[in-house]
C-alpha positions in Angstrom: 29.2 -237.8 -159.6 30.2 -234.9 -157.5 28.5 -235.7 -154.2 30.1 -233.7 -151.4 30.0 -233.5 -147.6 30.2 -236.0 -144.8 28.5 -239.4 -145.0 26.2 -240.4 -142.2 23.8 -243.3 -142.8 21.1 -244.3 -140.3 18.2 -246.6 -140.5 18.8 -248.1 -143.9 18.3 -251.6 -142.8 17.1 -253.0 -146.1 19.9 -251.5 -148.2 22.0 -254.2 -149.9 24.3 -252.2 -152.3 25.7 -248.8 -151.6 28.0 -247.4 -154.3 29.4 -243.9 -153.5 32.8 -244.2 -155.0 34.4 -241.5 -157.2 32.7 -238.6 -155.3 34.0 -235.8 -153.1 32.7 -237.2 -149.8 35.0 -236.2 -146.9 35.4 -236.4 -143.1 35.9 -239.4 -140.8 34.1 -242.6 -141.4 31.5 -242.6 -138.7 30.4 -245.9 -137.0 26.9 -245.2 -138.4 28.2 -245.9 -141.9 28.6 -249.5 -140.8 26.1 -249.9 -138.0 23.2 -248.0 -139.7 23.1 -250.4 -142.6 24.6 -253.5 -141.1 21.8 -256.1 -141.3 21.4 -256.4 -145.1 24.4 -254.8 -146.7 26.3 -257.0 -149.2 28.5 -254.5 -151.1 29.8 -251.1 -149.8 32.0 -249.1 -152.2 33.4 -245.8 -150.8 36.7 -245.7 -152.7 38.1 -242.6 -154.3 36.7 -240.0 -151.9 38.4 -237.9 -149.3 37.6 -239.8 -146.1 40.3 -239.4 -143.4 41.2 -240.8 -140.0 40.8 -244.3 -138.7 38.5 -247.0 -139.9 36.1 -247.3 -136.9 36.1 -250.4 -134.7 32.3 -250.5 -134.6 31.6 -254.0 -133.2 28.6 -254.1 -135.6 27.7 -257.5 -137.1 27.7 -257.2 -140.9 27.2 -260.9 -141.7 26.1 -260.4 -145.3 28.9 -258.0 -146.3 31.0 -259.5 -149.1 32.8 -256.5 -150.5 34.2 -253.4 -148.7 36.1 -250.9 -150.9 37.8 -248.0 -149.1 40.9 -247.5 -151.4 42.0 -244.1 -152.5 41.0 -242.2 -149.4 43.1 -240.6 -146.6 42.5 -243.4 -144.1 45.1 -244.1 -141.5 45.7 -246.5 -138.6 45.2 -250.2 -138.2 42.4 -252.4 -139.6 40.8 -253.9 -136.5 40.5 -257.6 -136.1 36.8 -257.3 -135.3 36.1 -256.2 -138.8 37.0 -259.7 -140.0 35.1 -261.4 -137.3 32.0 -259.2 -137.9 32.2 -259.7 -141.6 32.5 -263.5 -142.2 31.5 -263.4 -145.9 34.2 -260.9 -146.8 36.1 -261.8 -149.9 
């Protein structure tokens, strides 16, 4: 794909799988990417894009999330401890 622009996801509470890898998405990862789809998401793949900045410390509970792929972006900074706490099924 060649999807471009910034990713902002809101009110997608029944979404279970979101595969947007290998695109040209850019900008910071907004908290809404995690919080807007937090209740049902199982697999989130955003690798190989152009996201930059920190991974947000959202505090959102993503209890069903098993896989989060953010590789091959321009992300910097620490991975917050709350991500592990809020994502207990993470592999």
